[in-house]
N, C-alpha and C positions, 0 to 999 in steps of 0.2 A: 412560397412562389411553387406550382404545382411540380411533381418530380414522380421519377420512378414507374415501375408498369402496375403498382393496383391503382386501380381504378377511385377516383373522387380523392389521394391520398394527396396532403399538401406537406409539404417540409417549412415548417418557419424558424430561422435563428432565432435565441433565446439574445435578449440583449441585457449587458447590464443593467438597466431602468426599466424596465421592462417589470415590472412586479408581479405584472398576473402569471407572464409566460414561467419566472422562474417556480414561483410557487406550483406550476401546472407542471415543471419538471420537477420538485420536491417532489410532491405526493405522486405523480410515479414512480419514482424509484422506491416511493415508501411502501406500494404497492405490490411492485417486484420483490421486495426484499421478506414482507407480507409471506406471498404466493410459494418463493425460491428455500429460501432461509426461514423459518418463522422462528428460528428460536434467537435467531441474532436481533439486537436494538435496530428502533426504524434509525434511516442518518439520521444525524443529527442537523437541524435546523437554521442553523448557527452559522455551522460549518458547509453547506451546500448552499447557502444566501453568500459566505463569503466567496464558497470560490466562482461568481461571479462578481466581485467588488471587489477582490482580494487578491489576483490569479498568482498562482506560481512564478517565478521569477526565469527567466529563459525559456519559457513556453509561451504557446500560441494555440488555447482555447475555443472553441465553437462547438458549443452546443445548439439541437439543432428538434425542434418539439414536432411529434407528427400527428397529425391530424385527419380524420373525416367528417364530413359531414359537421364539422366545429367541433368534435369531441376528440380529444387527447382519447390515441391508441399503441405510441410508442414514442421512439427519441434516441438521438444518439448523439455521440462525443465525440472529437476527431483533436488531439490533441500533439503538436506540433513540437520536437525540440526544434530549440535556434541556436542553441549554444556548444551543441553537443551532437551526435547524432543524424547529420540533415539529413539523411539520406531517410531516413524511419517516418513511420508514424504509430499510434497508438488511438485504435479505437472502440467504441464503449457502442454495445447497442440494448437500448430496452424495448419489449413488448409489453402491451399491459396486458394480464393474465388471461383477461376476457377476451381477449381480440388474437390471441395467438390463432398458429396454424393457417391463416388467411395470406401470408406472403408479404405479409410487414416488414418482416429479419431480412430477406430477402432483400425486400427495395429499400430499407434502411443501409442496410451491407453494399449497397450498388451506389449510395449515396454517398460513402464515405469512400469507398474506392475513387468514384470522380475525386470527390475533391482531392485525397488525398494525391493523386497523380496528374491535380492543377497548381500542387504548392511541388512537386519535380521529387516525391518520397515514392522510394521504388519498393519497398512494405510496409505490413500494415501490421502490426503487434496488439494484441487483442489478451488482457486478462481471462479466465474464462471458469466460473466455481464450479468443482462438478462431485458428486458422491465420494461417499466413500470406498462403497462396495460397484467392483466392477459390475455385478449383475443389476446393479438399482437404477433404473431410467436418467437417462442421459443427457434430455433433450438438449443442453447445450452442445454437448460435447460432439452429439452426432450433427446440429446446425454447422458448430466448424469443422468439420472433417467435409461433411459436403458440400461446403465453399471453398474446396484444395486446402486449404489451411494445414499447417502442419504442428503437433505438441513439441512448440525446440525444449520448451524446459517444463518440467512437470516438477511441482512441488506437493505439500503436506501442507496444508494448513491441521496448529494446533492451539487446542485451548490450556487456560490452567484454571483449576477451578478451587480458588483463594480455598473458599471454607475444608480443601480434603487435602491443604497443604501440610505436610507433618509436621514441624518444629522442627525435630529433631533431625531428619534430613538435613533441611537445610543448614543446618548448624552446623552437618558430617561436613556438610558439604563448604564450606566456608573455610573450615577449620584446617580440613584436608587443603583449598585454595590457600591459604593463607601460607601453610608452613613451603608451598611451591614459590612463593610470591612479598617473602620477607624485604625484597629490595625496590618495593614501592609501597607508593601510598596512594590514599583514596580521595576526592573531590568528588561534592555533591552539589548539585543546585534545580532548581525549579525554574520554566523559562530558557527565556533566551541565554545564550553561552557567554558567561562572563568575557571579557574583551580579553585577557590574559591567556584565556584557553581559545581565542577562535582560529588562530593558525591554524592551529595544531587539530581541530578538529576538521576544519575543511579538510588537512590533506586525507586524513583519517576519512570523510566520506567519499571523498573520490577516489578512494583505493576501494568502497565496495561497489563499485561498475568495476575493477580488474579480479579483488582477489576471489569475492562470493561466488559457487559456480554457475554459468550460463547454458550451459551443455551446448544445444545448436541453434542455441541464440543470440541472434548476429547483432547486436549490440554492444555497440563502441566505448572506449574509453570516458569519460564522465570528470572534469576538471571545477576543482569548487577552491577559490581563493577566502579572504575574509569577507572580503564585500557581498561573493556569491553567497555563503551560510551565513550570512546577518540576511540580508532582501529570502532568502527561504526561512528562513524561520521570523522573519516581521510576516513574513502571509502567515504565515502557521497562529503566531497570536493573535494578528485580527480574527483572526477564523471559529477563535474561543479555542485553540489546541491547549492543552495542560503537560506543556512538557517536563519531564521526570526525567533526569541525566545522571549518573557514575561514570567517573571516569578515573583509571591506573594513570599515577605519574612518575615519571622513572627519578632516583636521586637528579640527574642535571635539571630539573625542573620539567623537562620537556614529558608533554601529556603523552600516553601512547597506547593507548585503550579505550573506547568507551561504548557503553551500549543507554541507551532510551526506549523508556514508557511514554507510549502518550495518548492522555484523553481528551473529552472532548463537553460542550459546556452542556450536552443534555446525554440521559443515559450514565449515568458517572459511576454505574458496577460495575462498566466493561469497556476496556480501553488494547491499547494497541501496542504489544512491543515489537519496534522496530531495529534498527541498526546494532547488532553487536561486534565491534571489528578489534582488532588487535595489530599492532604496526608488526610487521614481517620477523625483524630482525627484534622481538619482544616475544614472540610466541613461543609455549611449551613453561611457561612461568605458572600458567592454570591462572592468566589475568579476567579471560575472557568468561568464566565461573566466580571469578572473584566479583566481577562489575559486576552480573547479573543480577544475583544474591543478593548483595546491597542494594540495589535498584529497587528491588521487587520489596523490597523494607520502607525503602522512602516511597514508593508512589504508592504501598498499605499505609502508613504512616501519613502522608496527605490527603489520600480520599480511603476513609474505613469505610463505606460503603461501595468501598472494589472489590467486585465478588468471581472477575471470570479476566483475565489476561489472554489475546487471541494474537498467535503469531503463526509466522508462515516460512520454510524452510526447501530448497532444492531438495530431493531426496539424496541429488550423488554428496550433497553438505552434512556428509555427514560424522564430522567435530559437533559443530553446532546441534546436530540435532540428537547428539549424545548428554551433549548438554544437558537441552531441554528436557528433555524424556527423563534423565534424574532430577532436576526438580519440579518434575508432574506434568509435565503436556502431555498430554494425550491424542494421539489423529480425532479431527475433528471431522474433516473432507478434504476431498482432493482441489489442487487451483492450477492449472497449467497457463505457457504464455504456447499461445495457439501465434503461428507465426504464416502469413500469405502475402506470398511474391506480387506483385502486382505487373 
């Protein structure tokens, strides 16, 4: 359907059954990554296809491809949380590198705003990748600022170069953590969470939305139970994601801390460090360090070709930043959650 202020531009939603549109969306995503972050692997094709065929439970996502004279010039994605945060929406804007600075981004943002408002949302949140050097060119940040959005949560993305990891450093961190955590044991698994741990993992996952710093980001608490957790993991596994988890269990048998590394069906040399959380009453025992070091060992054993692990922390989350820095993670670029009141 024609839309926006750019002459000749049309936006069409990407349907899960439309293989050509999904292929064009994937190719656009790859082009943007190649242009903006060339040291990143291309998006995983299996995961991208799975986004349409195995959507994340509790969310409604709609992607649109933008065309001019039949050629793909951009696209956008609107994510609507349905179980929590009913006033919020997340938006993503992609503009093909060869078609930038023609007003396409502004047209796509106008479309996302209109759709979010139509769905009763009052703010739009976008995750914007920005250079580490504040003096470096930052077109994405300039675009966000010009759109009247504000950087509500400032984060730093760090990479761990597996080849440069010092085994002696990891051994020392592990030994120090075990002295403080001798009353706990470790459990590990690959794939979906075993049934016996599902309730505990769901509880801790929900705490990620309350315990991790959000700074000025207006995002409400998320509630996870075993059913929601199982549905989320089923979506991940159907999209080819490789889940490696290590958790700490107290003497009563309750799981009180966990961390997870996620790999993909393609670019097996690259993985993401995701949730790390310790139940509040069990903090101060170095459990965060204990599970992260052990999980790194499991991830490397599972995928010997693993070379880089990517993670992201709010700058205000100094405790987790210290753990990651001690393990060898180093700043790669900036990331900010930009918030736009509608």
